[in-house]
N, CA, C and O atoms as a Tinker XYZ file with bonds, in Angstrom:
   244  protein
     1  N    -25.356000   13.982000   45.550000    73     2
     2  CA   -24.953000   14.211000   44.171000    64     1     3
     3  C    -23.481000   13.824000   44.022000    63     2     4     5
     4  O    -22.640000   14.196000   44.841000    81     3
     5  N    -23.192000   13.081000   42.976000    73     3     6
     6  CA   -21.815000   12.623000   42.752000    64     5     7
     7  C    -20.936000   13.776000   42.274000    63     6     8     9
     8  O    -21.383000   14.684000   41.573000    81     7
     9  N    -19.690000   13.707000   42.674000    73     7    10
    10  CA   -18.752000   14.743000   42.230000    64     9    11
    11  C    -18.446000   14.559000   40.753000    63    10    12    13
    12  O    -18.346000   13.436000   40.260000    81    11
    13  N    -18.301000   15.658000   40.066000    73    11    14
    14  CA   -17.897000   15.594000   38.665000    64    13    15
    15  C    -16.398000   15.371000   38.608000    63    14    16    17
    16  O    -15.650000   15.910000   39.424000    81    15
    17  N    -15.965000   14.581000   37.648000    73    15    18
    18  CA   -14.536000   14.343000   37.510000    64    17    19
    19  C    -13.904000   15.547000   36.821000    63    18    20    21
    20  O    -14.508000   16.140000   35.928000    81    19
    21  N    -12.709000   15.903000   37.227000    73    19    22
    22  CA   -12.048000   17.031000   36.573000    64    21    23
    23  C    -11.710000   16.675000   35.125000    63    22    24    25
    24  O    -11.475000   15.506000   34.820000    81    23
    25  N    -11.683000   17.649000   34.241000    73    23    26
    26  CA   -11.455000   17.369000   32.821000    64    25    27
    27  C    -10.062000   16.826000   32.522000    63    26    28    29
    28  O     -9.841000   16.275000   31.443000    81    27
    29  N     -9.119000   16.967000   33.448000    73    27    30
    30  CA    -7.765000   16.518000   33.150000    64    29    31
    31  C     -7.541000   15.039000   33.443000    63    30    32    33
    32  O     -6.411000   14.567000   33.315000    81    31
    33  N     -8.570000   14.288000   33.833000    73    31    34
    34  CA    -8.359000   12.866000   34.098000    64    33    35
    35  C     -8.789000   11.985000   32.922000    63    34    36    37
    36  O     -8.872000   10.764000   33.055000    81    35
    37  N     -9.054000   12.589000   31.806000    73    35    38
    38  CA    -9.426000   11.835000   30.613000    64    37    39
    39  C     -8.185000   11.295000   29.910000    63    38    40    41
    40  O     -7.082000   11.809000   30.098000    81    39
    41  N     -8.372000   10.257000   29.101000    73    39    42
    42  CA    -7.323000    9.691000   28.259000    64    41    43
    43  C     -6.160000    9.146000   29.090000    63    42    44    45
    44  O     -4.999000    9.256000   28.697000    81    43
    45  N     -6.484000    8.565000   30.232000    73    43    46
    46  CA    -5.436000    7.985000   31.061000    64    45    47
    47  C     -5.344000    6.493000   30.799000    63    46    48    49
    48  O     -6.200000    5.916000   30.128000    81    47
    49  N     -4.327000    5.886000   31.319000    73    47    50
    50  CA    -4.142000    4.450000   31.180000    64    49    51
    51  C     -3.110000    4.132000   30.120000    63    50    52    53
    52  O     -2.668000    4.994000   29.361000    81    51
    53  N     -2.746000    2.872000   30.096000    73    51    54
    54  CA    -1.727000    2.417000   29.150000    64    53    55
    55  C     -2.275000    2.466000   27.730000    63    54    56    57
    56  O     -3.385000    1.997000   27.475000    81    55
    57  N     -1.512000    3.024000   26.815000    73    55    58
    58  CA    -1.904000    3.118000   25.420000    64    57    59
    59  C     -1.421000    1.864000   24.679000    63    58    60    61
    60  O     -0.321000    1.379000   24.943000    81    59
    61  N     -2.233000    1.337000   23.755000    73    59    62
    62  CA    -1.780000    0.176000   22.987000    64    61    63
    63  C     -0.591000    0.570000   22.109000    63    62    64    65
    64  O     -0.664000    1.536000   21.349000    81    63
    65  N      0.490000   -0.179000   22.220000    73    63    66
    66  CA     1.700000    0.122000   21.465000    64    65    67
    67  C      2.175000   -1.149000   20.779000    63    66    68    69
    68  O      2.151000   -2.227000   21.373000    81    67
    69  N      2.605000   -1.025000   19.539000    73    67    70
    70  CA     3.134000   -2.168000   18.809000    64    69    71
    71  C      4.538000   -2.482000   19.309000    63    70    72    73
    72  O      5.129000   -1.672000   20.022000    81    71
    73  N      5.085000   -3.649000   18.948000    73    71    74
    74  CA     6.451000   -3.997000   19.367000    64    73    75
    75  C      7.498000   -2.984000   18.897000    63    74    76    77
    76  O      8.563000   -2.873000   19.504000    81    75
    77  N      7.208000   -2.253000   17.833000    73    75    78
    78  CA     8.155000   -1.257000   17.334000    64    77    79
    79  C      8.024000    0.073000   18.063000    63    78    80    81
    80  O      8.817000    0.987000   17.841000    81    79
    81  N      7.019000    0.180000   18.936000    73    79    82
    82  CA     6.814000    1.411000   19.683000    64    81    83
    83  C      5.787000    2.346000   19.058000    63    82    84    85
    84  O      5.476000    3.393000   19.626000    81    83
    85  N      5.263000    1.980000   17.902000    73    83    86
    86  CA     4.259000    2.805000   17.225000    64    85    87
    87  C      2.915000    2.659000   17.941000    63    86    88    89
    88  O      2.495000    1.544000   18.251000    81    87
    89  N      2.249000    3.767000   18.200000    73    87    90
    90  CA     0.945000    3.731000   18.860000    64    89    91
    91  C     -0.071000    3.107000   17.915000    63    90    92    93
    92  O     -0.108000    3.418000   16.724000    81    91
    93  N     -0.896000    2.219000   18.466000    73    91    94
    94  CA    -1.903000    1.521000   17.665000    64    93    95
    95  C     -3.275000    2.116000   17.958000    63    94    96    97
    96  O     -3.537000    2.561000   19.075000    81    95
    97  N     -4.139000    2.124000   16.966000    73    95    98
    98  CA    -5.506000    2.601000   17.117000    64    97    99
    99  C     -6.461000    1.432000   16.928000    63    98   100   101
   100  O     -6.175000    0.508000   16.167000    81    99
   101  N     -7.589000    1.472000   17.617000    73    99   102
   102  CA    -8.629000    0.464000   17.440000    64   101   103
   103  C     -9.321000    0.719000   16.101000    63   102   104   105
   104  O     -9.615000    1.863000   15.756000    81   103
   105  N     -9.575000   -0.338000   15.361000    73   103   106
   106  CA   -10.258000   -0.238000   14.060000    64   105   107
   107  C    -11.422000   -1.222000   14.047000    63   106   108   109
   108  O    -11.231000   -2.404000   14.332000    81   107
   109  N    -12.607000   -0.759000   13.725000    73   107   110
   110  CA   -13.742000   -1.686000   13.680000    64   109   111
   111  C    -13.697000   -2.569000   12.431000    63   110   112   113
   112  O    -13.198000   -2.162000   11.383000    81   111
   113  N    -14.223000   -3.773000   12.565000    73   111   114
   114  CA   -14.314000   -4.688000   11.432000    64   113   115
   115  C    -15.632000   -5.441000   11.554000    63   114   116   117
   116  O    -16.050000   -5.800000   12.655000    81   115
   117  N    -16.278000   -5.677000   10.430000    73   115   118
   118  CA   -17.556000   -6.393000   10.446000    64   117   119
   119  C    -17.307000   -7.854000   10.088000    63   118   120   121
   120  O    -16.634000   -8.159000    9.103000    81   119
   121  N    -17.865000   -8.759000   10.908000    73   119   122
   122  CA   -17.759000  -10.202000   10.690000    64   121   123
   123  C    -19.047000  -10.854000   11.152000    63   122   124   125
   124  O    -19.772000  -10.318000   11.991000    81   123
   125  N    -19.317000  -12.023000   10.587000    73   123   126
   126  CA   -20.411000  -12.833000   11.103000    64   125   127
   127  C    -19.958000  -13.440000   12.426000    63   126   128   129
   128  O    -18.770000  -13.416000   12.748000    81   127
   129  N    -20.901000  -13.983000   13.194000    73   127   130
   130  CA   -20.531000  -14.643000   14.444000    64   129   131
   131  C    -19.572000  -15.800000   14.191000    63   130   132   133
   132  O    -18.621000  -15.993000   14.949000    81   131
   133  N    -19.812000  -16.568000   13.136000    73   131   134
   134  CA   -18.946000  -17.709000   12.809000    64   133   135
   135  C    -17.536000  -17.229000   12.439000    63   134   136   137
   136  O    -16.547000  -17.841000   12.843000    81   135
   137  N    -17.447000  -16.144000   11.677000    73   135   138
   138  CA   -16.127000  -15.601000   11.317000    64   137   139
   139  C    -15.392000  -15.102000   12.551000    63   138   140   141
   140  O    -14.177000  -15.271000   12.660000    81   139
   141  N    -16.127000  -14.481000   13.492000    73   139   142
   142  CA   -15.513000  -13.968000   14.718000    64   141   143
   143  C    -14.949000  -15.111000   15.563000    63   142   144   145
   144  O    -13.837000  -15.010000   16.080000    81   143
   145  N    -15.706000  -16.190000   15.703000    73   143   146
   146  CA   -15.246000  -17.354000   16.464000    64   145   147
   147  C    -13.986000  -17.929000   15.820000    63   146   148   149
   148  O    -13.024000  -18.256000   16.516000    81   147
   149  N    -13.993000  -18.051000   14.498000    73   147   150
   150  CA   -12.826000  -18.597000   13.788000    64   149   151
   151  C    -11.628000  -17.666000   13.919000    63   150   152   153
   152  O    -10.508000  -18.135000   14.118000    81   151
   153  N    -11.840000  -16.363000   13.812000    73   151   154
   154  CA   -10.758000  -15.386000   13.953000    64   153   155
   155  C    -10.127000  -15.495000   15.339000    63   154   156   157
   156  O     -8.903000  -15.512000   15.464000    81   155
   157  N    -10.951000  -15.568000   16.373000    73   155   158
   158  CA   -10.429000  -15.690000   17.730000    64   157   159
   159  C     -9.645000  -16.988000   17.894000    63   158   160   161
   160  O     -8.601000  -17.002000   18.546000    81   159
   161  N    -10.145000  -18.088000   17.304000    73   159   162
   162  CA    -9.460000  -19.379000   17.401000    64   161   163
   163  C     -8.102000  -19.349000   16.685000    63   162   164   165
   164  O     -7.159000  -20.019000   17.105000    81   163
   165  N     -8.016000  -18.576000   15.615000    73   163   166
   166  CA    -6.766000  -18.483000   14.853000    64   165   167
   167  C     -5.738000  -17.564000   15.513000    63   166   168   169
   168  O     -4.564000  -17.592000   15.144000    81   167
   169  N     -6.155000  -16.765000   16.466000    73   167   170
   170  CA    -5.207000  -15.888000   17.151000    64   169   171
   171  C     -5.669000  -14.463000   17.287000    63   170   172   173
   172  O     -4.934000  -13.630000   17.817000    81   171
   173  N     -6.860000  -14.152000   16.829000    73   171   174
   174  CA    -7.425000  -12.817000   16.999000    64   173   175
   175  C     -6.663000  -11.726000   16.272000    63   174   176   177
   176  O     -6.200000  -11.914000   15.147000    81   175
   177  N     -6.540000  -10.581000   16.933000    73   175   178
   178  CA    -5.932000   -9.410000   16.303000    64   177   179
   179  C     -4.479000   -9.662000   15.910000    63   178   180   181
   180  O     -4.028000   -9.187000   14.868000    81   179
   181  N     -3.740000  -10.411000   16.740000    73   179   182
   182  CA    -2.336000  -10.704000   16.407000    64   181   183
   183  C     -2.252000  -11.498000   15.108000    63   182   184   185
   184  O     -1.368000  -11.255000   14.287000    81   183
   185  N     -3.175000  -12.452000   14.919000    73   183   186
   186  CA    -3.189000  -13.246000   13.693000    64   185   187
   187  C     -3.523000  -12.369000   12.476000    63   186   188   189
   188  O     -2.898000  -12.493000   11.422000    81   187
   189  N     -4.508000  -11.490000   12.635000    73   187   190
   190  CA    -4.895000  -10.591000   11.537000    64   189   191
   191  C     -3.712000   -9.687000   11.162000    63   190   192   193
   192  O     -3.415000   -9.518000    9.980000    81   191
   193  N     -3.037000   -9.108000   12.159000    73   191   194
   194  CA    -1.883000   -8.238000   11.881000    64   193   195
   195  C     -0.780000   -8.997000   11.154000    63   194   196   197
   196  O     -0.160000   -8.465000   10.233000    81   195
   197  N     -0.534000  -10.250000   11.569000    73   195   198
   198  CA     0.510000  -11.055000   10.914000    64   197   199
   199  C      0.141000  -11.349000    9.463000    63   198   200   201
   200  O      0.997000  -11.298000    8.580000    81   199
   201  N     -1.125000  -11.654000    9.215000    73   199   202
   202  CA    -1.578000  -11.927000    7.839000    64   201   203
   203  C     -1.414000  -10.674000    6.970000    63   202   204   205
   204  O     -1.002000  -10.769000    5.814000    81   203
   205  N     -1.731000   -9.523000    7.518000    73   203   206
   206  CA    -1.572000   -8.273000    6.768000    64   205   207
   207  C     -0.094000   -8.026000    6.483000    63   206   208   209
   208  O      0.277000   -7.630000    5.378000    81   207
   209  N      0.753000   -8.263000    7.498000    73   207   210
   210  CA     2.188000   -8.039000    7.338000    64   209   211
   211  C      2.774000   -8.939000    6.249000    63   210   212   213
   212  O      3.651000   -8.512000    5.498000    81   211
   213  N      2.292000  -10.183000    6.162000    73   211   214
   214  CA     2.822000  -11.135000    5.195000    64   213   215
   215  C      2.225000  -10.987000    3.788000    63   214   216   217
   216  O      2.792000  -11.495000    2.821000    81   215
   217  N      1.101000  -10.306000    3.673000    73   215   218
   218  CA     0.425000  -10.166000    2.375000    64   217   219
   219  C      1.215000   -9.264000    1.448000    63   218   220   221
   220  O      1.841000   -8.292000    1.872000    81   219
   221  N      1.171000   -9.612000    0.174000    73   219   222
   222  CA     1.795000   -8.766000   -0.835000    64   221   223
   223  C      0.918000   -7.554000   -1.076000    63   222   224   225
   224  O     -0.307000   -7.678000   -1.091000    81   223
   225  N      1.517000   -6.379000   -1.265000    73   223   226
   226  CA     0.700000   -5.197000   -1.548000    64   225   227
   227  C     -0.018000   -5.345000   -2.894000    63   226   228   229
   228  O      0.494000   -5.997000   -3.804000    81   227
   229  N     -1.208000   -4.737000   -3.017000    73   227   230
   230  CA    -1.933000   -4.842000   -4.290000    64   229   231
   231  C     -1.164000   -4.136000   -5.409000    63   230   232   233
   232  O     -0.476000   -3.139000   -5.188000    81   231
   233  N     -1.302000   -4.678000   -6.598000    73   231   234
   234  CA    -0.655000   -4.077000   -7.753000    64   233   235
   235  C     -1.403000   -2.832000   -8.195000    63   234   236   237
   236  O     -2.634000   -2.813000   -8.201000    81   235
   237  N     -0.670000   -1.797000   -8.563000    73   235   238
   238  CA    -1.314000   -0.594000   -9.103000    64   237   239
   239  C     -1.805000   -0.887000  -10.499000    63   238   240   241
   240  O     -1.146000   -1.592000  -11.263000    81   239
   241  N     -2.948000   -0.355000  -10.830000    73   239   242
   242  CA    -3.516000   -0.577000  -12.165000    64   241   243
   243  C     -2.970000    0.395000  -13.150000    63   242   244
   244  O     -3.337000    0.355000  -14.324000    81   243
């Protein structure tokens, strides 16, 4: 029988951190296979973050 891992070994490892030091969270996104291939070719998550950073905020109605 395998040993159970102690509860204090959870949540270990390097945490994703932005260049500013802010902790980043994984966010799911739905895409077609073709959109996923194109997104990866354009630069993946870094490209998406840059596009969001450069986008103008929506106008309030």
